[in-house]
C-alpha positions as CSV (number, residue, x, y, z in Angstrom):
1,M,-119.4,4.6,-28.7
2,R,-117.0,6.9,-30.6
3,N,-118.5,6.5,-33.4
4,G,-121.4,8.0,-31.9
5,L,-120.6,11.0,-30.4
6,R,-118.9,11.6,-33.8
7,D,-122.2,11.4,-35.4
8,K,-123.9,13.8,-33.4
9,R,-121.3,16.6,-33.3
10,T,-121.3,16.2,-37.5
11,V,-125.7,16.3,-37.2
12,V,-125.6,19.2,-34.9
13,A,-122.9,20.8,-37.4
14,Q,-124.6,20.4,-40.1
15,L,-127.8,21.8,-38.3
16,R,-125.5,24.9,-37.3
17,E,-125.2,25.5,-40.9
18,E,-128.9,25.2,-42.0
19,L,-130.0,27.4,-39.1
20,S,-127.6,30.1,-41.1
21,L,-128.6,29.4,-44.3
22,L,-132.3,30.0,-43.2
23,I,-131.3,33.2,-41.6
24,E,-129.9,34.4,-44.9
25,K,-133.0,33.4,-46.7
26,E,-135.3,34.8,-45.0
27,K,-133.7,37.8,-44.5
28,L,-133.7,38.0,-40.7
29,V,-131.6,41.2,-39.6
30,T,-130.6,42.6,-36.2
31,G,-133.0,42.8,-33.8
32,D,-135.4,40.1,-35.8
33,R,-136.3,36.7,-33.6
34,L,-135.7,33.5,-34.3
35,P,-139.1,30.8,-35.1
36,T,-139.6,29.1,-31.9
37,E,-138.1,25.8,-30.8
38,L,-141.3,24.4,-31.7
39,E,-141.5,25.3,-35.2
40,L,-137.8,25.0,-35.7
41,T,-138.0,20.9,-34.7
42,G,-140.8,20.5,-36.9
43,R,-139.3,22.3,-40.0
44,F,-135.8,20.4,-40.0
45,R,-137.5,17.5,-38.2
46,I,-134.9,16.9,-35.5
47,S,-134.8,16.5,-31.9
48,R,-134.8,19.2,-29.2
49,P,-131.4,18.5,-27.6
50,A,-129.7,18.4,-31.1
51,L,-131.5,21.9,-32.3
52,R,-130.7,23.0,-28.7
53,E,-127.0,21.8,-29.0
54,A,-126.7,23.9,-32.8
55,L,-128.4,27.3,-31.5
56,K,-126.0,27.3,-28.5
57,L,-123.2,27.6,-31.3
58,L,-125.2,30.2,-33.0
59,E,-124.9,32.1,-29.8
60,Q,-121.3,31.5,-29.2
61,D,-120.4,32.6,-33.0
62,G,-122.7,35.7,-31.6
63,I,-125.0,35.3,-34.5
64,I,-128.3,35.1,-31.9
65,N,-128.4,36.7,-28.6
66,V,-130.8,35.1,-26.1
67,V,-133.0,37.1,-24.8
68,H,-134.5,35.0,-21.3
69,G,-138.6,34.6,-21.1
70,K,-138.7,36.2,-25.1
71,G,-136.7,34.4,-27.3
72,R,-133.5,34.5,-29.5
73,F,-132.9,37.2,-31.6
74,I,-130.7,38.3,-34.5
75,S,-127.6,40.0,-33.1
76,A,-125.8,42.8,-35.3
77,T,-123.1,39.9,-35.7
78,A,-125.2,38.0,-38.4
79,A,-125.6,41.0,-40.2
80,L,-121.8,40.7,-41.4
81,R,-120.8,39.2,-44.1
82,V,-117.5,38.7,-46.2
83,E,-116.5,38.6,-50.0
84,R,-114.7,35.2,-49.6
85,P,-115.3,33.5,-46.8
86,I,-112.1,31.4,-45.4
87,T,-114.5,29.0,-43.2
88,C,-116.8,28.4,-46.4
89,F,-116.3,24.9,-47.2
90,E,-117.0,23.8,-51.5
91,S,-115.2,22.1,-53.9
92,V,-111.9,23.7,-55.4
93,T,-113.4,24.2,-58.4
94,D,-116.1,26.4,-57.3
95,M,-113.6,28.4,-55.1
96,V,-111.3,29.1,-57.7
97,R,-114.4,30.3,-59.9
98,R,-115.9,32.2,-57.3
99,F,-113.0,34.0,-57.3
100,G,-113.3,34.8,-60.6
101,Y,-111.6,32.5,-62.5
102,Q,-111.9,30.2,-65.3
103,P,-109.8,27.0,-64.4
104,N,-108.8,23.8,-66.6
105,N,-107.5,21.6,-64.3
106,K,-104.1,19.6,-65.5
107,V,-103.7,16.1,-64.1
108,L,-100.4,15.0,-63.0
109,S,-100.5,11.7,-61.6
110,I,-103.5,9.3,-60.3
111,S,-102.3,6.3,-58.3
112,E,-103.6,3.8,-55.8
113,E,-101.2,3.4,-53.2
114,E,-100.3,2.6,-49.8
115,P,-101.1,5.6,-47.3
116,D,-98.1,7.0,-45.2
117,P,-99.3,7.2,-41.4
118,E,-100.1,10.7,-41.4
119,I,-102.9,9.9,-44.3
120,A,-104.1,7.3,-42.8
121,K,-104.7,8.4,-39.7
122,A,-106.2,11.5,-41.3
123,L,-109.0,9.2,-43.4
124,A,-109.2,6.6,-39.9
125,L,-107.8,4.1,-42.2
126,N,-106.6,0.7,-41.4
127,S,-103.4,-0.6,-41.6
128,S,-104.9,-2.9,-45.0
129,A,-106.7,-0.3,-46.4
130,R,-105.5,1.8,-49.6
131,V,-105.9,5.1,-50.9
132,I,-106.5,7.1,-54.6
133,R,-103.6,9.6,-54.5
134,L,-104.4,12.4,-57.1
135,E,-101.7,15.0,-58.3
136,R,-103.0,18.6,-60.0
137,L,-102.4,21.3,-61.4
138,R,-105.3,24.6,-61.2
139,M,-104.6,27.0,-64.2
140,Q,-105.8,30.1,-65.6
141,N,-105.1,29.9,-69.6
142,D,-101.1,28.7,-69.2
143,K,-100.4,30.1,-65.3
144,V,-100.7,27.7,-62.6
145,I,-102.9,29.3,-59.5
146,M,-103.2,26.3,-57.1
147,Y,-100.8,22.9,-57.0
148,C,-103.5,20.3,-55.7
149,V,-103.1,16.4,-53.6
150,D,-105.7,15.0,-52.7
151,Y,-106.2,12.0,-51.4
152,V,-109.4,9.2,-51.4
153,P,-110.0,6.2,-49.5
154,R,-109.7,3.3,-52.6
155,S,-113.0,2.1,-51.3
156,A,-114.9,5.1,-51.7
157,I,-114.5,5.1,-55.3
158,P,-114.7,1.6,-56.8
159,G,-114.0,0.7,-60.3
160,R,-110.8,1.2,-62.8
161,L,-109.2,5.1,-62.4
162,D,-108.2,5.1,-66.0
163,D,-111.9,4.8,-66.7
164,L,-112.7,7.9,-64.8
165,D,-112.5,12.5,-65.4
166,W,-110.4,13.3,-62.6
167,T,-110.0,16.9,-64.6
168,G,-113.1,18.4,-63.0
169,S,-115.1,18.3,-59.2
170,L,-113.3,15.9,-57.0
171,L,-116.8,16.8,-54.4
172,D,-118.7,16.1,-57.7
173,L,-117.0,12.6,-58.6
174,L,-117.5,11.6,-54.7
175,E,-121.4,12.2,-55.3
176,K,-121.5,10.0,-58.0
177,H,-120.4,7.2,-55.4
178,Y,-122.8,8.2,-52.7
179,Q,-120.2,9.5,-51.0
180,R,-120.4,13.5,-51.3
181,P,-118.7,15.5,-48.4
182,K,-120.5,17.8,-46.3
183,M,-118.2,19.8,-44.5
184,S,-114.5,19.6,-43.1
185,T,-112.0,20.7,-40.6
186,A,-108.9,22.6,-42.2
187,T,-105.5,24.6,-41.2
188,A,-103.8,27.6,-43.2
189,S,-100.5,27.9,-43.3
190,A,-97.9,30.2,-45.5
191,V,-95.2,28.3,-47.1
192,M,-93.1,27.8,-50.2
193,L,-94.1,25.4,-52.5
194,P,-91.3,22.3,-52.3
195,Q,-88.2,22.2,-53.9
196,H,-89.0,18.8,-55.3
197,I,-92.3,19.8,-56.7
198,V,-91.0,22.9,-57.9
199,D,-88.4,21.7,-60.5
200,R,-90.5,18.9,-61.2
201,N,-93.1,20.8,-62.5
202,N,-91.2,23.9,-63.5
203,L,-92.6,26.2,-60.9
204,H,-90.4,28.3,-59.7
205,D,-92.1,31.8,-60.6
206,F,-94.9,30.3,-58.0
207,G,-93.6,32.4,-55.1
208,P,-95.1,32.2,-51.5
209,A,-97.9,29.9,-51.2
210,F,-101.2,29.7,-48.6
211,L,-101.6,26.2,-47.9
212,I,-105.1,24.5,-46.6
213,E,-105.1,21.0,-45.4
214,E,-107.9,20.0,-45.7
215,I,-110.1,16.6,-44.2
216,A,-113.3,16.3,-45.5
217,F,-116.1,14.2,-43.7
218,S,-119.2,13.0,-45.2
219,D,-123.2,13.0,-43.8
220,A,-122.4,10.7,-41.2
221,G,-118.9,12.0,-40.0
222,L,-116.6,9.6,-41.9
223,P,-113.9,11.0,-43.4
224,V,-113.7,10.8,-47.3
225,A,-110.9,13.0,-48.8
226,Y,-107.9,14.5,-47.7
227,A,-106.4,17.5,-49.4
228,Q,-103.3,19.2,-49.3
229,D,-104.2,22.6,-51.3
230,Y,-101.5,25.2,-52.3
231,H,-102.8,28.8,-53.2
232,R,-100.5,30.9,-55.2
233,G,-100.1,33.9,-52.7
234,S,-100.2,36.6,-55.3
235,A,-103.4,35.2,-56.6
236,F,-105.7,34.3,-53.7
237,S,-107.1,36.4,-50.7
238,F,-109.6,35.4,-48.3
239,S,-111.4,37.4,-45.4
240,F,-113.4,36.2,-42.3
241,V,-115.3,37.8,-39.8
242,R,-113.6,38.9,-36.2
243,K,-115.3,39.7,-32.4
């Protein structure tokens, strides 16, 4: 039952994103009427209860307004767009490029290991499961702009680790094994880079960091990656809408 509920939430969350993209692609503006439930269920091939839950989320987000007896209409909030939204789910490689960087990724270590309890819980792993631990630096020319550690269930990427290219996008690599994440949950905090990482990698000039800890989920609602990304505070800024 628990997995079923999680899968349902995943479908509804995906549908909310699809509806948001629909609003953007069709260039709907404040006051425009959203297509009817019948039109939307046909377009997305989704059940009406799931559609209504997704529409309710958009209403809670302030993206649409409901006028009883007339339909759902685009609100003023839908017209708000931020340049670098912190809520946008994408690969770190794509995100860094969106900031105008042309990064190169330096692999510090790649290993298969037993996960500690925090990682095992985040990835919903049993006691016998193992993970791939990927440690990298994201660099712009010779300047380190991010320190990243990713954990992936070993079962998600079979084969020899040494035979794979770990310098590119991890999401693209997961996609090759039919495990590409579609969404995530994340927490953000202002921190200093841990001292042992600073000393080991000569990052004494890194300064304050913006840490995003993220669990990425597949279409089925299963966790497929856990990331700890330390953004150099002087290199990144994120935007968001407040209502």
